[in-house]
N, C-alpha and C positions, 0 to 999 in steps of 0.2 A: 633572527627570532630571539625574543627574550625567553626566560625560563618557562613562563606560562605558555607561550606559543610552542616551545619545544614539547612540553607535556601534552598539549593539545594535538600536536603532530603525532606523537607516539600513540595517543588514544584513538587516533583515526586510522591506525594501521591494522594489520591482521589481528584476529581475536587473541592469538597467543601473545602478541606484543601488548595488547590491551590488558590481558590478565596479569602479566608480569609487571607492567607499569603500575597497575593498581596495587599489587602485592608488595613490590620492592621500593617504589618511589613514594607511594601514598599510604603505605601500611594498611591497606584495605584488602582483606581476603574476599575474593569474588567467586564463589563456587559456580554461580550461574555462567560466568565467562569461561571458566575452566571446562564445564560440561559442553560448551559450544565448540571447543577446539576440535573435537572429533566429528562435528557435524558440518563445519564450514571452514573455508580458508585452507591454509597450508596443511593442517592436520587432516582434514577430510580428503584432500588430494593425495596425501601419502597413504592413508588407509585404503583408498580406492585402488592403489597399485598392488595390494596384497593378493597373492594368487591362491587358488583353491588348496594347494599343498601347504599353506601356512607360511610361505616364503615370499620375499621380494627378490627381484632380479633373477639370478640363476642359483639361488640357494644362499647359504650362510654368509659367504664372503666374496662372491663374484656377481657382476663387476663391482669394483670397489664401492663407489658411492651410492649405487642403487641396490646393493645387496641387502639381505635381511639385517646383517650386523649394523651397517651404517644407517639404515632407515630407522631401526629401533632406537639408535642413539639420537637421531634427529627428532623422533617423536618424543623421547624423554625430554630433550632440551626445549621443545615447544611448551612443556608443562601440561601435556595431555593427562587426563585422569589415569592414575595408576591402576584403576579397577577395570580398564578396558579389556574385555574378555578375549577378543581375537589376538591382541598383543600378548597377553599372558600365555595363550596357547602357543604362540610362536617362540616365546622364551623357553617354555617347557620342551618344545620340539628340539631346540638347540641342545639343551641339557641332556636330552635322551639320546641324541644321535651324534653329537660333535665332540665328545670328550676323547682326549688322547690317552696314551698309556701312562703319561706322567700326571694325569688328573686334571690338566687344564683343558679348556676348550681349544680345539685345534682344527682349523679349516683345511690345513695342508694335507694332501693325500700322500705326499712323498717325504715330508720332513716330520720326523717323529717327535721332535722337541716342540712343545707349545711356545707360543709367543707371549711374553708377559704383558706387553703393551695391549694386545688384543684382549687378554684376560682382565686387565684393569678396566678397559672400556666395557667389556661384557658385564663385569660386576657392577659397574655404574648403572646400566639400565636394568639388569636382572633384579637387583635389589629394589630399585624404584618400582618395578612392576610386580613385586611380591613373589619372587621365586621361592620354592621350598628350601628351607635352610639346609636340610640334609643333602640336597643336591649341590649345594655350594661348598661343602666341606673340602672336597678334593681340589677345588679351585683356590680356596684359601690356603690350603697346604702348599700348593704349587707356588702361589705368589710369595709366600713367606720363604720358600726355598731359594728364591731368586734375589734376595737382598744382597747388595754389594757392601763392602766394608765402609765405603764413603757415605752410606745411608740411603742412597737412591737405588734406582733400578735401570737395567739396560736390556732390551730384547735380544741383544747379541751375547749376553752373559752365558746362556746355556747353548747357544748356537755357534759361538765363535770365540768364547773365552774373554769377552770384554772385561776390562779391569776398572773402568771409570764409568759412572752412571750417565745416563742420557736424560736431559730435561724433558724430551718427548715422553719417554717411558715413565719417568718418575711422576709427571703430572697426571698421566692417564691412570696410574695406580692410585694416586692420592684421591682422585675424583671417585674411583670405585670404592675405596675404603671409607670415604665420607658417606656415600649412600648406604653402605653396609651398616655403619653406625646409626645413621639417622632413621633407618627403617627397622631398628630393633633386633638385628641379628647379634648373636652372642658367641658363636663358636670361635675360640681363640681370639676373642676381642682384645684382651689386654696386650697380646703380642702384636696385633694389627695396629693398635693405638700407638705402641712404641715405635713400630715401623713408620707410621705416619709422622711422628715427631722427627725422626731422623731424615725422612724424605723432604719434609718442609725445610729443615735446616740446610739440606743440600741445595735447594733452590735459593734460599736466602743467602747462603755463602757466596753464591754467584750473583747476588743482587738482581736476580731474576733474568739477567741476560749477559752478564760480563764474566770473563775468565777470572777464576780465583787466583790465577798465577800472574797474568799480565795486565788484567784490567781492561783488556780489549773486548769489543763486541764479539760474542761467540759466533753468531750467525745473524746477518742483517735481516733475514726473514723473521727472526723473533720479534722485530720491532714493527712489522706490518700488522694490519688489522683485517684478516680474512674472516669470513663466517659462511658456513659452518667451519669449525676448526679441524674436524676429522680427528686424525691421530696426532696432528702436528702442534707443536708448542708455539705460543706467542705470549707476549707480556700481558695482554688484556685477559686472555684465558687464565693465566696464572693468578693475576690479581683478583679475578672473579672467584677463583677457587678459594683464596685466602679469605675473601669476604664471606662466602657461603659456609666456610668451615668455622666462622666465628673467631678468627685469629685476631690478636691485638695488632695495633700498628707497630711497625718495625722500621727503624731508620734505613735498613737495607732495601726497603721497598721504594725509597725516594727516587732513585734514578728512573725506575720504570714509570712511576706516577708522573714525573716531570716530562718524560717522553709522551705519555698519554695526553697530558694537558696541551702540549704543543701541537698535537694532531687535531685538535678541535678546529673546525671550520669557522669562518667569520659569521656564518648563519647560526652558529651554536650547536650544530650537529657534528657527528663524527662520520667519516667516509667509510665505505667498504673499499679498502685499498687494494685487495687482491682476492683471487679465488684459487683454490687448489684445483688444478686441472683434473678432469675425469668426467665420466658420464653421470648426469644427475637426472632425477625425476622431473625437475623444473627448477628454475632460478627463483629464489625468494627475493633477491635484490640484485642490482646491477653493479659491477665493479666500477669504481670511479665516481659513484653517486653517493649522496647522503644515505646513511644506513640507520634504519631504526634499531636493528639488532645491536650494532656497535654503540649507538647513542644510549640505548637502554642500559647496556652492560657498563659502559663508562660512567654514566651518572650514578648507578647504584654502587660502583666501586668507590667513586669519589665521595659519595654521600657517607659511605661506611667509614672510610679512612680520613674524611674531612680534608682531602687533598694534602694531608700530612703537613699542615702549616707550621707546627711548632715543635717538631721532633728534632 
């Protein structure tokens, strides 16, 4: 398929793909498509799984991929309207009932220390869906308390004394901090912005997937293209964050961009290379097949950074 055929293929997909393809590839805001996400396709199917108590699955965090937490993250990534009232009610429910003693949201009944990665993901969708700022203060305080000296974050810092940051946790926090800024929240914003600078540098020092000490691949899974990403790090998710954050091109992105380019299929699409195991509401796409999600995300990343031709 040529570029026009690829675009046509994307525009023939779920309405959430259509909306984001218009927005990110054609620079056309289509509020009519966005409003349709909650009425048809994947968005409608996810909303239909919401229970009378305001939760999905068995509450905030169980089972993993069909819980309230991960379903809300999926709905945010679909681009559904942030004004959806049932979703906003579910976010408020979490803030009311799921905070731990340290101020973070904490689904664990037996572990008193909140998980910073979970809080980064929560901030991501809570800010998108318009959570009350005062309710987020303790979460912001908790996240800032978890910074490591290397600039990143690790969910094992307060649970096991980790001394080196995790790409998984650091990216989840960065995504949450971005939504916090984009949606106009101001509490401790200068400190959060400084934290974001340090966290981005942590990822760039590793050239998105390489050891800063040996130059070896940190984890081969970082080079695969799953979707949804859940809490797990991969290079396409990282590149898409840098794009959405408005970051400038950086030479240290080159290795990841080159890997991404090599993964493009002969038909012009990118595949869904893997899926994170676990219970799901339904499969949006099939592993091993051309992926509209990965093709959309890859094209908007490459369009933003122009495939880094001359850095």
